[in-house]
N, C-alpha and C positions, 0 to 999 in steps of 0.2 A: 504493497499503498502506499500510499504515494507520504508523504511527509505536508504543511501546504509552503512550507518553503520549495520543495522539489515540484509544486505545482503553480509559482510564483514564476523559479528561473522559467519553467517551462512558458507557461500564457510572456514573457518578456521574451523569450525565444522567438516565442511565435510575432507578437507585437515586431519586432522591428526585421525578422520577414516578411514581413505583409508592408512595412514600410517602406522598409529598403525596392523592393514590388514597386512599393507604389510609385514612389520616387525616380527607379528606371522609368518602368513608362511616361511620367511627365516627361525625362529627356530624350525621348524617342518618339513623338510628339508635337510639333506649330506651338509657337507663346500664345497663339491665335486660337490652339486647340484645346491647351490644357483646361484652360478654362469648361467645358463643354465636358473632358474626361472627369474634372472634380463634380462637378454640377450631374452626371450619370449615376459615378461609383456613387455621390452622396444620396443622391436618388434611391437605387437597389440596397443599399444601406438600414436607410430609417426607413423602407421596407418592410426589412426583417423585423423589425422595434414594434411589439405588439401594445408597448405603454408614449401616449402620444404629450403625454410631461412627460417623460424622458426624455421623449423624440430631442420636442422643443427645448428640453432645460442643452438638450448637447450645440444646438442653433447657436444659441444663448450662449457658451459658453465661446464657441467658433467665430459667432463672430464678434463676442468681445478682445479677445487673442489679437482675428485682425483686427481692430485699430490700436491696437496699441503700436 
């Protein structure tokens, strides 16, 4: 059985792999197309979130980070 520390490391590793894949995908498309890629990905991920309040909180968090 995995400990909570092991699960955290696995999650961190998975997140790093996904972040790297996203960064590479953004590098392969034009600057103009990057907004479309991010919007498409965002909608696909939001469609997986069953809690609209959580989805709205994530949108607000991302907007806040983009404004800093």
